[in-house]
C-alpha positions as CSV (number, residue, x, y, z in Angstrom):
1,M,-3.2,-7.9,1.4
2,R,-3.1,-11.4,2.7
3,W,-5.5,-12.6,5.4
4,S,-8.1,-10.0,4.2
5,W,-11.7,-10.6,3.4
6,K,-13.6,-8.5,0.9
7,L,-16.6,-6.7,2.4
8,G,-17.8,-5.1,-0.8
9,E,-17.1,-2.2,-3.1
10,V,-17.7,1.5,-3.0
11,A,-17.3,3.6,-6.2
12,G,-15.6,0.6,-7.8
13,I,-13.0,0.3,-5.0
14,G,-12.7,-3.0,-3.1
15,I,-13.2,-2.7,0.7
16,Y,-11.4,-5.4,2.7
17,M,-11.1,-6.2,6.4
18,H,-7.9,-7.8,7.7
19,A,-8.3,-10.8,9.9
20,T,-6.6,-9.0,12.8
21,F,-9.6,-6.7,12.9
22,L,-11.5,-9.5,14.6
23,I,-9.0,-9.4,17.4
24,L,-9.9,-5.8,18.1
25,I,-13.6,-6.5,18.0
26,G,-13.1,-9.4,20.4
27,W,-11.0,-7.3,22.8
28,V,-13.5,-4.5,22.8
29,A,-16.4,-6.9,23.5
30,L,-14.5,-8.7,26.3
31,S,-13.3,-5.4,27.9
32,H,-16.9,-4.0,28.1
33,W,-18.2,-7.3,29.4
34,N,-15.5,-7.5,32.2
35,E,-16.3,-3.9,33.2
36,A,-20.1,-4.2,33.4
37,H,-21.0,-7.8,32.9
38,S,-23.8,-6.6,30.5
39,L,-24.4,-8.0,27.0
40,S,-26.0,-4.8,25.9
41,I,-23.0,-2.7,27.0
42,A,-20.7,-5.1,25.2
43,V,-22.8,-4.9,22.0
44,A,-22.8,-1.1,22.3
45,G,-19.0,-1.0,22.6
46,V,-18.6,-3.1,19.5
47,G,-21.2,-0.9,17.7
48,F,-19.2,2.2,18.6
49,V,-16.0,0.6,17.2
50,L,-17.8,-0.3,14.0
51,A,-19.1,3.3,13.7
52,L,-15.6,4.6,14.3
53,F,-14.2,2.4,11.5
54,G,-17.0,3.5,9.3
55,C,-15.5,7.0,9.7
56,V,-12.1,5.6,9.0
57,L,-13.4,4.1,5.8
58,L,-14.9,7.5,4.8
59,H,-11.5,9.0,5.6
60,E,-9.7,6.6,3.2
61,L,-12.4,7.1,0.5
62,G,-11.7,10.8,0.8
63,H,-8.1,10.1,-0.3
64,A,-9.2,7.6,-3.0
65,L,-11.8,9.8,-4.6
66,T,-9.6,12.9,-4.6
67,A,-6.8,10.9,-6.2
68,R,-9.3,9.7,-8.9
69,R,-9.9,13.3,-9.9
70,Y,-6.2,13.3,-10.9
71,G,-6.5,10.1,-12.9
72,I,-5.0,7.9,-10.1
73,K,-6.8,4.7,-9.3
74,T,-7.1,3.0,-5.9
75,R,-6.3,-0.7,-5.8
76,D,-8.3,-1.3,-2.6
77,I,-8.9,-0.1,1.0
78,T,-8.1,-2.4,3.9
79,L,-9.3,-1.9,7.5
80,L,-6.7,-2.8,10.1
81,P,-6.9,-2.5,13.9
82,I,-4.6,0.6,13.7
83,G,-6.8,2.2,11.0
84,G,-7.3,2.0,7.3
85,V,-5.0,1.8,4.3
86,A,-5.9,3.0,0.8
87,R,-3.5,1.5,-1.7
88,L,-3.2,4.1,-4.5
89,E,-1.6,2.9,-7.7
90,R,0.8,5.9,-7.3
91,M,1.1,9.2,-5.7
92,P,0.5,12.4,-7.8
93,D,3.6,13.7,-9.5
94,D,2.4,17.3,-9.0
95,P,3.1,18.3,-5.3
96,R,-0.1,20.4,-5.3
97,Q,-2.2,17.4,-6.3
98,E,-0.5,15.3,-3.5
99,L,-1.3,18.1,-1.1
100,W,-5.0,17.9,-1.9
101,V,-5.0,14.1,-1.8
102,A,-3.4,14.2,1.6
103,L,-5.7,16.8,3.0
104,A,-8.9,15.1,1.8
105,G,-8.9,12.4,4.4
106,P,-8.7,14.6,7.5
107,A,-11.1,17.0,5.8
108,V,-13.7,14.2,5.8
109,N,-13.3,13.7,9.5
110,V,-13.7,17.4,10.1
111,V,-16.9,17.4,8.1
112,I,-18.2,14.4,10.0
113,A,-17.4,16.1,13.3
114,A,-19.2,19.3,12.2
115,V,-22.3,17.4,11.1
116,L,-22.4,15.5,14.5
117,Y,-21.9,18.7,16.4
118,G,-24.8,20.3,14.5
119,W,-27.0,17.3,15.3
120,L,-26.1,17.6,19.0
121,Q,-26.9,21.3,19.1
122,A,-30.1,20.8,17.1
123,T,-31.4,18.0,19.3
124,G,-30.3,19.6,22.6
125,T,-28.2,16.6,23.5
126,W,-24.9,18.3,23.8
127,Q,-22.8,17.1,26.8
128,P,-19.7,18.8,28.3
129,L,-16.6,17.0,27.2
130,D,-15.6,16.2,30.8
131,Q,-18.6,14.0,31.1
132,L,-17.5,11.8,28.2
133,S,-15.3,8.7,28.5
134,V,-14.3,5.8,26.4
135,T,-17.4,3.8,27.4
136,G,-19.6,6.5,28.9
137,G,-21.6,9.4,27.5
138,S,-23.5,10.2,24.4
139,F,-22.8,7.9,21.4
140,V,-22.9,10.8,19.0
141,A,-20.8,13.1,21.2
142,R,-18.1,10.4,21.6
143,L,-18.1,9.8,17.8
144,M,-17.7,13.5,17.2
145,V,-14.7,13.7,19.6
146,V,-13.1,10.7,17.9
147,N,-13.4,12.3,14.5
148,V,-11.8,15.5,15.8
149,F,-9.0,13.3,17.2
150,L,-8.6,11.4,13.9
151,A,-8.3,14.7,11.9
152,G,-5.7,16.1,14.4
153,F,-3.7,12.9,14.8
154,N,-3.5,12.2,11.0
155,M,-2.2,15.8,10.5
156,L,0.8,15.2,12.7
157,P,4.0,15.6,10.5
158,A,4.8,11.9,10.8
159,F,5.5,10.7,7.3
160,P,3.8,8.6,5.8
161,M,0.8,9.8,7.7
162,D,-1.3,12.6,6.1
163,G,0.5,15.4,7.9
164,G,3.8,14.0,6.7
165,R,2.6,13.9,3.1
166,V,1.5,17.5,3.4
167,V,5.0,18.4,4.6
168,R,6.5,16.5,1.7
169,A,4.2,18.2,-0.8
170,V,5.0,21.7,0.5
171,L,8.7,21.0,0.5
172,A,8.5,19.5,-3.0
173,T,7.3,22.9,-4.3
174,R,10.7,24.4,-3.2
175,M,13.2,21.6,-3.7
176,E,13.8,18.3,-5.6
177,Y,11.2,15.6,-4.8
178,V,13.7,13.0,-3.5
179,R,15.2,15.5,-1.1
180,A,11.7,16.5,0.1
181,T,10.9,12.9,0.7
182,Q,14.1,12.3,2.7
183,I,13.4,15.3,4.9
184,A,9.7,14.3,5.5
185,G,10.8,10.7,6.0
186,S,13.4,11.6,8.6
187,L,10.9,13.8,10.4
188,G,8.5,10.9,10.4
189,Q,11.0,8.5,11.9
190,G,11.8,11.1,14.5
191,M,8.1,11.3,15.4
192,A,8.1,7.5,15.5
193,F,10.9,7.4,17.9
194,F,9.0,9.9,20.1
195,F,5.8,7.8,19.9
196,G,7.8,4.7,20.9
197,F,9.5,6.4,23.8
198,V,6.2,7.7,25.2
199,G,4.5,4.4,24.6
200,L,7.0,2.6,26.9
201,F,5.7,4.7,29.8
202,A,2.2,5.7,28.8
203,N,0.2,3.7,26.2
204,P,1.6,0.5,24.7
205,F,-0.6,1.1,21.6
206,L,1.8,4.0,20.7
207,L,4.5,1.3,20.1
208,F,2.5,-0.2,17.3
209,I,1.9,3.3,15.8
210,A,5.6,4.0,16.1
211,L,6.5,0.8,14.3
212,F,4.0,1.5,11.5
213,V,5.3,5.1,11.0
214,W,9.0,4.0,11.1
215,I,8.6,1.2,8.5
216,G,6.3,3.3,6.3
217,A,8.7,6.2,6.2
218,A,11.6,3.9,5.3
219,Q,9.6,2.2,2.6
220,E,8.4,5.5,1.1
221,M,12.0,6.9,1.0
222,S,13.2,3.7,-0.6
223,M,10.4,3.7,-3.2
224,V,11.0,7.4,-4.2
225,Q,14.8,6.8,-4.5
226,M,14.1,3.8,-6.7
227,K,11.7,5.8,-8.9
228,S,14.3,8.5,-9.3
229,A,17.0,6.0,-10.1
230,L,14.9,4.4,-12.8
231,G,14.1,7.7,-14.5
232,G,15.4,8.1,-18.0
233,I,16.5,4.5,-18.4
234,P,15.0,2.4,-21.2
235,V,13.7,-1.1,-20.5
236,R,16.3,-2.7,-22.8
237,R,19.1,-1.7,-20.4
238,A,17.7,-3.7,-17.5
239,M,15.8,-6.6,-19.1
240,L,16.8,-10.2,-18.9
241,T,17.9,-11.5,-22.3
242,E,18.8,-15.1,-21.3
243,F,15.7,-17.0,-20.2
244,R,13.8,-20.2,-20.8
245,T,10.3,-20.4,-22.2
246,L,7.4,-23.0,-22.1
247,S,4.9,-24.1,-24.7
248,P,1.1,-24.3,-23.9
249,G,1.2,-28.1,-24.2
250,D,4.2,-28.7,-21.9
251,P,3.4,-30.5,-18.7
252,L,3.9,-28.8,-15.4
253,A,6.7,-31.3,-14.8
254,R,8.7,-29.4,-17.4
255,A,8.3,-26.1,-15.5
256,V,9.4,-27.9,-12.3
257,E,12.6,-29.0,-14.1
258,L,13.4,-25.5,-15.2
259,I,12.7,-24.0,-11.8
260,L,15.0,-26.5,-10.1
261,A,17.7,-26.2,-12.8
262,G,18.3,-22.5,-12.5
263,S,17.3,-19.2,-10.9
264,Q,14.3,-18.4,-13.2
265,Q,11.0,-18.7,-11.5
266,D,8.5,-17.3,-14.0
267,F,8.2,-18.4,-17.6
268,P,6.7,-16.8,-20.7
269,V,4.5,-19.3,-22.6
270,V,5.2,-19.1,-26.4
271,E,3.2,-20.5,-29.3
272,N,3.9,-19.9,-33.0
273,G,6.5,-17.2,-32.1
274,G,4.2,-15.1,-29.9
275,V,3.7,-14.9,-26.2
276,V,0.3,-16.3,-25.2
277,G,0.7,-16.4,-21.4
278,V,2.9,-16.4,-18.3
279,L,3.4,-19.2,-15.8
280,T,4.5,-18.0,-12.4
281,R,6.1,-20.1,-9.7
282,E,3.1,-19.6,-7.3
283,D,0.6,-20.7,-10.0
284,C,2.8,-23.7,-10.8
285,V,3.1,-24.8,-7.2
286,R,-0.6,-24.3,-6.5
287,A,-1.5,-26.3,-9.6
288,L,0.9,-29.1,-8.7
289,A,-1.0,-29.6,-5.4
290,H,-4.4,-29.8,-7.0
291,R,-3.9,-31.0,-10.6
292,G,-0.6,-33.0,-10.7
293,Q,2.5,-32.5,-12.7
294,E,1.1,-33.9,-15.9
295,S,-1.4,-31.0,-16.3
296,P,-0.6,-28.9,-19.4
297,V,0.7,-25.4,-18.9
298,R,-2.2,-23.9,-20.9
299,E,-4.6,-24.8,-18.0
300,V,-2.5,-22.9,-15.4
301,M,-0.9,-20.0,-17.2
302,R,-2.0,-16.4,-16.8
303,R,-3.5,-15.1,-20.1
304,E,-3.4,-11.5,-18.9
305,F,0.0,-10.1,-18.4
306,E,2.0,-6.8,-18.8
307,V,3.9,-6.2,-22.0
308,A,6.5,-3.5,-22.6
309,D,8.6,-2.3,-25.6
310,P,12.4,-2.3,-25.2
311,S,12.5,1.5,-25.9
312,E,9.9,2.2,-23.2
313,M,11.2,4.0,-20.0
314,L,11.8,1.6,-17.2
315,E,10.2,3.7,-14.4
316,P,6.6,3.7,-15.8
317,A,7.0,0.1,-16.9
318,F,8.1,-0.9,-13.4
319,Q,5.1,1.0,-12.0
320,R,2.8,-1.0,-14.2
321,L,4.4,-4.2,-13.0
322,Q,3.8,-3.1,-9.4
323,S,0.2,-1.9,-9.9
324,R,-0.9,-5.3,-11.2
325,D,0.7,-7.2,-8.4
326,G,2.6,-9.0,-11.2
327,R,6.0,-10.7,-11.1
328,V,7.2,-10.5,-14.7
329,L,7.0,-8.0,-17.5
330,V,7.2,-9.4,-21.0
331,V,9.3,-7.4,-23.4
332,T,8.4,-7.7,-27.1
333,R,9.6,-6.1,-30.3
334,G,7.3,-6.5,-33.3
335,G,5.3,-9.2,-31.5
336,Q,8.5,-11.2,-30.8
337,L,9.7,-12.0,-27.3
338,V,13.1,-10.3,-26.6
339,G,13.3,-10.0,-22.9
340,L,11.8,-10.1,-19.4
341,V,11.7,-7.7,-16.5
342,T,11.2,-8.9,-13.0
343,M,11.2,-7.3,-9.5
344,D,14.5,-9.2,-8.7
345,N,16.4,-8.1,-11.8
346,V,15.3,-4.5,-11.4
347,G,16.7,-4.6,-7.9
348,E,19.9,-6.1,-9.1
349,F,20.2,-3.5,-11.8
350,L,19.8,-0.7,-9.3
351,M,22.3,-2.2,-7.0
352,I,24.9,-2.4,-9.8
353,Q,24.1,1.1,-10.9
354,A,24.6,2.4,-7.3
355,A,27.9,0.6,-7.1
356,L,29.1,2.0,-10.4
357,A,28.0,5.5,-9.3
358,E,30.0,5.1,-6.1
359,S,33.0,4.0,-8.0
360,R,32.8,7.0,-10.3
361,G,32.4,9.3,-7.3
362,R,35.5,7.9,-5.7
363,G,37.5,8.2,-8.9
364,A,36.5,11.8,-9.3
365,A,37.4,12.5,-5.7
366,A,40.8,10.9,-6.2
367,K,41.6,13.2,-9.1
């Protein structure tokens, strides 16, 4: 995710903090300072927020490590002001596995709350809940209450939150996966509308949550529909067969000419009949600014790239393209370049397929 800084790794998973997280830290510090004009109280407020997001990180690690049990890797975890986001390479195909992955996050918060409750009871520092506030009361007690809230809030059936994924997983055991996603997504958008309405009169922060849920539900429904549409289609039906290539010794000026001359933006680099790299538009533009247009392609091209066979199914090939944050999939047969698959041409392929399906549906209805 752009504007994110890497904090480190846990179990091989990169942990990132988005730049907007600093805005939250600054706001918390300023709010506590304005309320008490005390540096110690401002520092304590920031410390509580950091502890809270430590719990959020453990929540996301619960999802990630449970997904790992089913052979699903996590690209990274990013901390945002509204919470954390664990980017799994994919969701489990088995609804029961998705159920466990979705429940793992809230379960972590329940365990944390239980441990903190046990500590409060063992140390005799338990306080009645009515004596707690956002800034007042026992640090441990407030953290316990927040973890209970996190578990409960994430279990609301607002897809794509954890509760919405639980709903989708349960529905998917009884109906087709796409239909289950549509129902869960519609429920999530209904919850988002409710959050937004309440946020207008109560807490403006709910408006941000409503926007996140609405967009997330729409994206998830679109992604699942795309996955379903790509199922059973070989790569050769969607790949580009008319394209231009570069040689390792070509200057970047040649790539600029090809980019400006047509719609192709990413180029396979071919040497002795085989593909040895890929030059993307972003890499080309970046190199032009730092190296100049006479730099050879071999110094800029990506030597690691995704390769597919024409007979491979398009859906898993497209997933691999997405999982590597790539732009182009090189299609080869017997080591020879025969085609390219890009995000754009897959989108165009799906658009054409949808139009043809609609035309066939109208023709059948007319009969």
